[in-house]
C-alpha positions in Angstrom: 11.7 25.3 -17.8 10.4 29.2 -18.3 11.2 31.8 -15.8 8.9 34.5 -14.4 10.3 37.5 -13.1 7.4 39.4 -12.3 5.9 36.1 -10.4 9.3 35.3 -8.7 8.7 31.7 -9.4 10.4 29.3 -12.5 7.7 27.1 -14.3 9.1 23.3 -15.3 6.2 21.0 -17.3 6.7 17.2 -18.0 5.3 15.4 -20.2 4.7 12.0 -21.3 4.8 10.6 -18.1 3.6 7.4 -16.5 0.8 7.9 -13.4 1.6 6.3 -10.3 5.1 6.2 -10.4 7.4 8.1 -8.1 9.6 10.8 -8.3 11.8 13.4 -6.7 12.2 16.9 -8.2 15.7 18.6 -7.7 17.1 21.8 -8.0 20.5 22.4 -9.0 22.2 25.2 -7.5 25.5 27.7 -9.0 27.8 25.3 -7.0 26.5 22.1 -7.8 24.8 21.3 -5.0 21.3 19.8 -5.2 17.8 20.6 -3.2 14.4 18.9 -3.4 11.9 21.5 -4.9 9.2 22.0 -2.2 5.5 21.7 -3.7 1.9 22.5 -2.3 2.2 19.4 -0.5 6.0 19.7 0.7 9.0 18.3 -1.2 8.6 16.4 -4.1 10.4 13.4 -2.7 8.8 10.4 -4.0 6.2 12.0 -5.8 3.5 9.7 -6.8 2.7 11.5 -10.2 -1.0 11.8 -10.7 -1.3 12.3 -14.9 0.7 11.9 -17.8 1.8 15.6 -17.9 2.7 17.5 -14.8 3.0 21.7 -14.0 5.6 21.9 -11.0 6.4 26.0 -10.4 9.1 26.4 -8.0 8.9 29.6 -6.3 12.1 28.6 -4.3 14.8 29.2 -7.4 17.3 31.8 -8.1 16.5 33.5 -10.9 19.2 36.2 -12.1 22.5 36.4 -11.6 
């Protein structure tokens, strides 16, 4: 995971995935609450993995404290 302050986003790179499996992607906030990450086609809730690697960009993640 890497934060890009200039673009106001966090990038998560996942590898060695199984294509076709369903996957949720959560963001955990400072108070421990979990929120689904929003992708270009909606929330990553039951997202079908398209390939063995995946790049997720989260433009709603808090960047800094």
